[in-house]
BAFI-3210 file (N, C-alpha, C; in Angstrom, 3 decimals, decimal comma, padded with zeros to 6 digits):
// residues 202
n [1|2|3|4|5|6|7|8|9|10|11|12|13|14|15|16|17|18|19|20|21|22|23|24|25|26|27|28|29|30|31|32|33|34|35|36|37|38|39|40|41|42|43|44|45|46|47|48|49|50|51|52|53|54|55|56|57|58|59|60|61|62|63|64|65|66|67|68|69|70|71|72|73|74|75|76|77|78|79|80|81|82|83|84|85|86|87|88|89|90|91|92|93|94|95|96|97|98|99|100|101|102|103|104|105|106|107|108|109|110|111|112|113|114|115|116|117|118|119|120|121|122|123|124|125|126|127|128|129|130|131|132|133|134|135|136|137|138|139|140|141|142|143|144|145|146|147|148|149|150|151|152|153|154|155|156|157|158|159|160|161|162|163|164|165|166|167|168|169|170|171|172|173|174|175|176|177|178|179|180|181|182|183|184|185|186|187|188|189|190|191|192|193|194|195|196|197|198|199|200|201|202]
n.u [-011,390|-013,342|-014,363|-017,381|-018,830|-017,284|-016,014|-013,825|-010,475|-008,342|-005,161|-003,081|000,182|003,424|006,639|009,191|012,521|014,420|017,512|018,167|020,656|022,729|025,421|025,232|022,372|019,355|015,970|013,006|009,496|006,594|003,622|000,051|-002,777|-005,746|-008,513|-011,645|-014,286|-017,590|-020,301|-021,573|-020,363|-017,683|-014,916|-012,382|-009,062|-006,264|-002,928|000,269|003,632|007,003|010,558|013,603|016,172|017,229|016,130|014,962|013,873|013,727|011,599|009,720|009,104|008,554|006,206|004,658|004,173|003,164|000,630|-000,794|-000,882|-002,698|-004,919|-005,677|-006,581|-008,540|-010,298|-010,436|-009,988|-009,589|-010,131|-007,269|-005,965|-002,857|-001,099|001,956|004,583|006,991|009,602|011,093|010,109|007,470|008,486|010,225|008,429|006,717|008,056|010,776|010,863|009,625|011,979|014,095|013,180|012,976|015,841|016,569|016,333|018,166|019,743|020,845|023,146|024,321|023,705|020,232|019,313|017,898|016,605|015,046|012,647|011,612|010,884|008,996|007,221|006,407|005,084|002,987|001,392|000,718|-001,656|-003,632|-005,374|-003,452|-003,091|-000,446|000,594|002,298|003,094|004,302|006,108|005,455|004,045|001,701|-000,115|-003,033|-003,751|-001,034|000,388|-000,735|-000,242|002,620|002,799|001,846|003,899|006,048|005,510|005,298|007,853|009,493|008,345|008,339|006,320|003,390|000,559|-000,679|-002,282|-005,187|-006,755|-009,166|-009,207|-007,453|-007,724|-009,986|-010,023|-007,559|-007,468|-009,394|-007,953|-005,827|-007,368|-008,140|-005,867|-005,849|-005,346|-005,851|-008,540|-010,564|-010,644|-011,785|-011,986|-013,642|-014,502|-012,168|-011,164|-012,969|-012,616|-010,013|-010,649|-012,727|-010,748|-009,111|-010,751|-011,399|-009,108|-009,167]
n.v [018,567|016,416|016,707|015,864|015,925|014,774|011,838|010,773|011,716|010,910|010,391|010,547|010,396|011,463|011,970|013,873|013,991|015,304|014,274|013,104|012,971|013,350|015,751|018,906|021,225|020,137|019,920|019,326|017,819|017,683|015,851|015,501|013,882|014,385|012,909|013,708|012,563|012,493|010,924|009,136|010,675|011,646|013,876|015,137|016,291|018,170|018,821|020,347|021,208|022,688|022,754|024,380|023,209|020,240|016,936|013,543|012,726|015,206|016,406|014,372|014,910|017,680|017,717|016,095|017,670|020,069|019,244|018,002|019,995|021,670|020,270|020,049|022,949|023,185|021,277|020,797|018,919|015,694|012,127|010,414|009,365|008,592|007,833|006,507|005,983|006,396|004,779|006,126|008,367|007,131|005,219|006,724|008,487|006,962|005,121|005,757|008,419|008,837|007,565|009,253|011,709|010,949|010,697|013,365|014,460|013,225|010,509|006,980|006,586|009,344|012,734|013,903|013,790|016,309|017,429|019,943|019,661|017,312|017,753|019,678|018,113|016,436|018,039|019,138|016,732|016,268|017,585|015,837|012,818|010,406|007,904|006,023|004,623|002,524|001,962|000,118|001,677|002,725|000,393|-000,209|000,950|003,017|005,794|006,361|006,313|008,472|010,649|010,691|011,300|014,098|015,081|014,777|016,497|018,874|019,169|019,395|021,557|023,380|024,212|025,300|024,489|026,304|025,545|023,535|022,541|021,709|018,217|016,526|014,012|012,166|012,650|011,880|009,146|008,325|008,628|006,728|004,413|004,457|003,453|000,904|000,587|-000,185|-001,016|-002,264|-000,926|000,698|003,724|004,811|002,674|001,816|003,856|003,601|001,091|001,532|002,902|001,266|-000,711|000,952|001,512|-001,140|-001,853|-000,022]
n.w [032,064|029,866|026,595|026,050|023,619|021,741|020,523|020,280|018,928|016,345|014,922|012,325|011,674|009,818|008,796|006,977|005,665|003,393|002,145|004,398|007,355|005,566|004,460|004,211|003,645|004,711|004,157|005,714|006,483|008,068|008,698|009,418|009,490|010,880|012,426|013,441|015,705|016,244|017,584|015,050|013,083|011,134|010,951|009,064|008,845|007,814|008,533|008,413|008,390|008,099|007,835|007,123|007,506|008,838|010,737|010,420|012,586|014,316|012,910|013,260|016,075|016,145|014,335|015,688|018,280|017,380|016,200|018,459|020,027|018,450|018,043|020,982|021,113|019,467|020,162|023,003|025,945|025,035|024,175|022,708|019,846|018,674|015,785|014,294|012,286|013,224|015,193|016,829|017,944|019,075|020,683|022,332|023,680|025,063|026,321|026,744|027,685|030,436|031,898|031,358|032,571|034,938|035,784|035,703|033,141|031,537|029,634|030,195|029,379|028,692|027,362|026,351|023,216|021,179|023,338|024,399|022,582|023,342|026,139|025,560|023,964|025,986|027,787|026,019|025,611|027,769|028,323|027,161|026,958|025,567|023,618|022,203|019,037|017,045|013,510|010,996|008,335|005,058|004,350|003,203|004,757|004,223|005,709|006,742|004,559|003,137|004,943|004,663|001,985|002,185|003,833|002,398|000,429|001,778|003,100|000,297|-000,946|001,240|002,696|004,756|006,587|007,968|010,480|010,993|008,341|005,596|004,773|002,046|001,940|000,920|-001,529|-002,429|-001,935|-003,552|-005,869|-005,652|-005,526|-008,310|-009,307|-008,538|-005,967|-002,730|-002,620|-001,287|001,238|003,929|005,427|007,254|008,990|009,844|011,246|013,682|014,092|015,476|017,650|019,159|019,468|021,478|023,419|024,472|025,913|027,883]
ca.u [-012,736|-013,343|-015,466|-018,257|-019,472|-016,362|-015,909|-012,284|-009,577|-007,330|-004,142|-001,974|001,346|004,475|007,533|010,053|013,476|015,039|018,832|018,359|021,585|023,601|026,037|024,481|021,127|018,370|014,856|012,120|008,313|005,721|002,070|-001,022|-004,498|-006,527|-009,891|-012,436|-015,464|-018,529|-021,122|-021,515|-019,804|-016,104|-014,418|-011,002|-008,466|-004,971|-001,807|001,560|004,879|008,068|011,788|014,474|017,364|016,340|016,163|013,337|013,561|013,338|010,444|008,418|008,913|007,890|004,766|003,555|003,890|002,313|-000,757|-001,294|-001,490|-003,916|-006,110|-006,133|-006,926|-009,740|-011,306|-010,119|-009,287|-010,487|-009,427|-006,668|-004,885|-001,678|-000,774|003,004|005,710|008,444|009,716|011,874|008,687|006,595|008,894|010,394|007,435|005,697|009,028|011,875|010,937|009,627|013,129|014,812|012,581|013,384|017,128|016,839|016,351|019,530|019,928|021,949|024,766|024,716|022,589|019,289|019,115|016,594|015,967|014,089|011,722|010,929|010,506|007,812|006,216|005,813|004,238|001,552|000,728|000,144|-003,069|-004,567|-005,082|-002,961|-002,664|000,366|000,569|003,509|002,834|005,614|006,214|005,463|003,649|000,338|-001,366|-003,774|-003,489|000,238|001,013|-001,265|000,525|003,929|002,783|001,989|005,085|007,029|005,385|005,699|009,702|009,777|007,654|008,623|004,949|003,067|-000,854|-001,189|-003,313|-006,003|-007,453|-010,121|-008,422|-007,685|-007,701|-010,986|-009,707|-006,254|-007,790|-010,137|-006,726|-005,210|-008,194|-008,135|-004,567|-005,854|-004,908|-006,700|-009,999|-011,657|-010,241|-012,809|-011,634|-014,398|-014,436|-010,454|-011,203|-013,653|-011,894|-008,957|-011,445|-012,995|-009,647|-008,721|-011,982|-011,193|-007,850|-009,240]
ca.v [017,940|015,966|017,413|015,012|015,796|014,220|010,528|010,560|012,220|009,955|011,360|009,709|011,266|011,027|012,831|013,491|014,867|015,342|013,756|013,264|012,639|013,786|016,831|020,133|021,638|018,922|020,445|018,608|018,270|016,678|015,958|014,771|013,224|014,519|012,797|014,101|011,492|012,915|010,129|008,582|011,691|011,650|015,187|014,751|017,784|017,912|019,828|020,159|021,914|022,487|023,446|024,254|022,298|019,461|015,712|012,941|012,608|016,651|016,751|013,534|015,538|018,920|017,251|015,356|018,912|020,883|018,355|017,560|021,287|022,269|019,156|020,678|024,201|023,156|020,189|020,726|017,406|014,477|010,566|010,820|008,013|009,045|006,790|007,054|004,701|006,756|004,060|007,064|009,043|006,301|004,478|007,738|009,254|006,202|004,088|006,263|009,928|008,984|007,477|010,419|012,543|010,611|010,828|014,915|014,614|012,485|008,996|006,360|006,866|010,685|013,526|013,333|014,664|016,986|017,549|020,569|019,187|016,131|018,305|020,392|017,459|015,837|019,230|019,097|015,491|015,774|017,939|015,040|011,249|010,060|006,396|006,000|003,435|002,330|001,046|000,120|002,437|002,421|-001,356|-000,170|001,654|004,364|007,145|006,366|006,723|010,022|011,620|010,742|012,352|015,395|015,391|014,930|017,842|020,082|019,121|019,769|023,166|024,192|024,882|025,180|024,832|027,491|025,113|022,550|022,535|020,626|017,414|016,218|012,463|011,350|012,773|011,137|007,673|008,082|008,713|005,604|003,565|004,320|002,707|-000,393|000,518|000,262|-001,008|-002,747|-000,091|001,575|004,645|005,087|001,417|001,935|004,691|002,935|-000,280|002,023|003,626|000,157|-001,290|001,678|001,210|-002,746|-001,637|000,954]
ca.w [031,851|028,452|025,708|025,642|022,226|020,821|020,979|020,063|017,841|015,764|014,102|011,491|011,348|009,257|008,646|005,747|005,560|002,318|002,415|005,962|007,757|004,628|004,520|003,621|004,082|004,537|004,227|006,328|006,406|008,815|008,522|009,997|009,202|011,865|012,392|014,644|015,785|017,027|017,228|013,827|012,233|011,261|010,270|008,562|008,732|007,357|009,161|007,906|008,681|007,196|008,351|005,979|007,625|010,006|010,496|010,388|014,077|014,960|012,110|013,795|017,325|015,637|013,938|017,169|019,073|016,480|015,800|019,757|020,468|017,709|018,480|022,212|021,183|018,591|020,743|024,421|026,316|024,392|023,910|021,414|019,442|017,878|015,130|013,637|011,866|013,954|016,492|017,697|018,578|019,817|021,863|023,031|024,449|025,831|026,943|027,160|028,238|031,775|032,711|031,230|033,406|036,562|035,960|035,340|031,739|031,165|029,275|031,076|028,312|028,409|027,033|025,368|021,783|020,888|024,663|024,554|021,948|024,273|026,935|024,698|023,604|027,353|028,407|025,385|025,802|029,117|028,549|026,650|027,197|024,379|023,261|020,985|018,399|015,970|012,561|010,085|007,405|003,806|004,349|002,824|005,740|003,449|006,149|006,675|003,166|002,941|005,578|004,208|000,972|002,712|004,514|001,353|-000,406|002,685|002,871|-001,026|-001,198|002,263|003,040|006,269|006,512|009,067|011,588|010,736|007,124|005,344|004,513|000,884|001,850|000,194|-002,909|-002,662|-001,688|-004,965|-007,061|-005,335|-006,121|-009,824|-009,702|-008,152|-004,406|-001,516|-003,217|-000,153|002,495|004,403|006,229|008,639|009,729|010,261|012,641|014,602|014,902|016,403|018,741|019,673|020,412|022,479|024,848|025,352|026,690|029,217]
c.u [-012,672|-014,393|-016,142|-018,949|-018,324|-015,912|-014,413|-011,424|-008,567|-006,357|-003,200|-001,075|002,496|005,384|008,555|011,358|014,485|016,723|019,076|019,759|022,900|024,393|025,466|023,123|019,934|016,897|013,861|010,539|007,598|004,395|001,184|-002,435|-004,887|-008,119|-010,594|-014,053|-016,334|-019,988|-020,961|-020,778|-018,204|-015,442|-012,805|-010,463|-006,976|-004,232|-000,482|002,394|006,110|009,310|012,992|015,804|017,140|016,663|015,077|013,050|012,922|012,037|009,494|008,189|007,763|006,366|003,933|003,156|003,005|000,710|-001,375|-001,941|-002,371|-005,001|-006,606|-006,643|-008,296|-010,849|-011,329|-009,605|-010,465|-009,346|-008,843|-005,608|-004,053|-000,789|000,531|003,829|007,121|008,638|010,331|010,759|007,945|007,221|009,332|009,562|006,656|006,671|010,190|012,062|010,808|011,118|014,061|014,499|013,073|014,763|017,565|016,925|017,726|019,490|021,001|023,325|024,828|023,501|021,402|019,108|017,744|015,600|014,755|012,725|010,993|010,273|009,000|006,646|005,413|004,732|002,895|000,974|000,173|-001,210|-003,898|-004,546|-004,983|-002,621|-001,698|000,719|001,424|003,022|004,091|005,062|006,147|005,028|002,005|-000,776|-001,770|-003,209|-002,297|000,797|000,449|-000,562|001,817|003,959|002,732|003,058|005,922|006,821|005,732|007,269|010,044|009,533|007,988|007,660|004,598|001,454|-001,345|-002,396|-004,168|-006,658|-008,226|-009,021|-008,539|-007,813|-008,614|-010,564|-008,331|-006,750|-008,466|-008,826|-005,994|-005,751|-008,152|-006,778|-004,684|-005,573|-005,834|-008,301|-011,086|-011,086|-011,405|-012,314|-012,283|-014,071|-013,092|-010,666|-011,655|-013,400|-010,618|-009,550|-011,805|-012,202|-009,048|-009,687|-011,990|-010,069|-007,912|-010,219]
c.v [017,474|016,630|015,987|014,787|015,176|012,730|010,354|011,434|011,122|010,666|010,291|010,396|010,679|012,260|012,805|014,703|014,559|015,196|013,945|012,404|013,164|015,207|017,729|020,524|020,744|019,481|019,215|019,018|017,253|016,870|015,146|014,646|013,322|014,063|012,999|013,306|012,055|012,077|009,322|009,481|011,722|012,887|014,708|016,430|017,414|019,257|019,330|021,415|021,625|023,158|023,430|023,434|021,394|018,004|015,094|013,042|013,893|016,620|015,687|014,341|016,865|018,463|017,044|016,795|019,930|020,320|018,270|018,988|021,825|021,359|019,955|021,835|023,856|022,256|020,347|019,290|016,375|013,204|011,006|009,747|008,607|007,959|007,307|005,844|005,264|006,050|005,252|008,026|008,321|005,558|005,743|008,137|008,174|005,326|005,154|007,582|009,697|008,477|008,424|011,512|012,442|010,943|012,546|015,021|014,038|010,972|008,641|006,428|008,463|011,608|013,060|014,198|015,124|017,399|018,470|020,546|018,176|016,405|019,089|019,166|016,490|016,694|019,050|017,813|015,303|016,336|016,939|013,689|010,616|008,572|006,524|004,755|003,616|001,552|001,243|001,041|002,062|000,598|-001,030|000,157|002,893|005,614|007,467|006,931|008,177|010,826|011,603|011,489|013,739|015,925|015,755|016,142|018,860|020,367|019,997|021,230|023,857|024,921|024,646|025,435|025,731|026,828|023,913|023,002|021,569|019,742|017,129|014,704|011,742|011,585|011,707|009,703|007,139|007,986|007,233|004,161|003,470|003,714|001,205|-000,635|000,532|-000,156|-001,538|-001,947|000,887|002,582|004,856|003,969|001,394|002,833|004,178|002,030|000,220|002,260|002,450|-000,669|-000,478|001,099|-000,252|-002,574|-001,033|000,103]
c.w [030,125|027,592|025,333|024,564|021,175|021,213|021,364|019,045|017,565|014,887|013,633|011,014|010,641|009,126|007,594|006,014|004,580|002,275|003,720|006,616|006,755|004,971|003,592|004,164|003,585|004,684|004,804|006,078|007,327|008,703|009,176|009,336|010,331|011,950|013,709|014,693|016,700|016,703|015,961|012,649|012,128|010,351|010,152|008,362|008,293|008,332|008,605|008,128|008,042|007,890|007,266|006,400|008,837|009,762|010,795|011,885|014,759|014,295|013,171|015,370|016,952|015,311|014,907|018,140|018,378|016,565|017,286|020,173|019,840|018,034|019,840|022,003|020,340|019,371|022,164|024,675|025,592|024,334|022,522|021,152|018,606|017,211|014,348|013,313|012,255|015,113|017,516|018,658|019,667|021,139|022,756|024,022|025,480|026,919|027,588|027,989|029,761|032,476|032,568|032,288|034,572|036,799|035,674|034,047|031,287|030,712|030,253|030,608|028,145|028,225|026,297|024,064|021,672|022,584|024,914|023,974|022,580|025,400|026,677|024,554|024,827|027,835|027,463|025,472|026,910|029,435|027,821|027,129|025,854|024,475|021,830|020,537|017,217|014,953|011,543|008,750|005,920|003,637|004,108|003,801|004,884|004,099|006,384|005,442|002,846|003,725|005,083|003,057|001,489|003,375|003,614|000,543|000,607|002,699|001,609|-001,433|000,200|002,702|004,385|005,916|007,419|009,793|010,567|009,514|006,640|004,437|002,963|000,844|001,148|-001,283|-003,374|-002,505|-003,045|-006,164|-006,863|-005,813|-007,728|-010,053|-009,179|-006,666|-003,615|-001,906|-002,202|001,141|002,613|005,603|007,568|009,551|010,360|011,597|013,684|015,189|015,782|017,668|019,867|020,373|021,795|023,626|025,553|026,185|028,054|030,356]
res [m|f|d|k|t|i|d|r|a|v|i|h|a|d|e|s|c|l|g|n|g|m|e|g|t|n|p|g|g|a|a|s|l|v|e|i|l|r|a|e|e|i|s|r|y|d|l|y|i|s|a|p|d|t|t|n|n|r|m|a|l|s|g|a|i|a|t|i|a|l|v|t|e|r|c|g|r|v|p|l|i|f|v|s|d|s|q|y|l|v|k|g|i|s|q|w|a|p|g|w|r|a|r|g|w|r|r|k|g|g|r|v|e|n|l|e|m|w|k|r|l|v|v|v|s|s|k|q|q|v|t|w|i|w|v|p|g|h|a|g|h|a|k|n|e|y|a|n|d|l|a|i|r|a|a|t|e|q|s|i|s|e|g|l|i|e|s|g|f|d|e|w|l|l|s|r|r|s|r|g|l|f|a|d|y|d|p|d|r|n|t|r|e|l|g|a|a|l|e|q|k|q]
***
């Protein structure tokens, strides 16, 4: 059953791996800005995780798993929009994973990398009605840029939020506007427009 008090949840996620693909230890982080909509009210939360030695792809998967699981725990089953700049994540879960699963979790070319994480993401996301949306990274999307900053900080500091915490997005947006960025950006309108676009597709 859906939680009828919640119109939808919107997640803007990003990941970071310092030295991704290079030799040695590559610390990583993943972060999400989680928006919960109830009628006209929008509540924002942050989530971030880290790993001491990882890759961008693994952190994208880890972040999605952790975020969707926590939203499910907090909100129950709700319409959920997941926005990420990781094509690996978005194409993987929406296009590739069904085929892998049908072939016994194998790619046409061989094994599936990060197999156990993909399996976990399929299980976690099956408990929600998830719409996956890809956006280009570092292209002026305020909420994607915010999630990116959180992910880099988590990777650098190896910090974990220990669940959903009060978001710092509003303060971050004010600081960017003081530099002349995002002057006309309305974060609430952006969230509602995503929801409206989703409703039109259904």
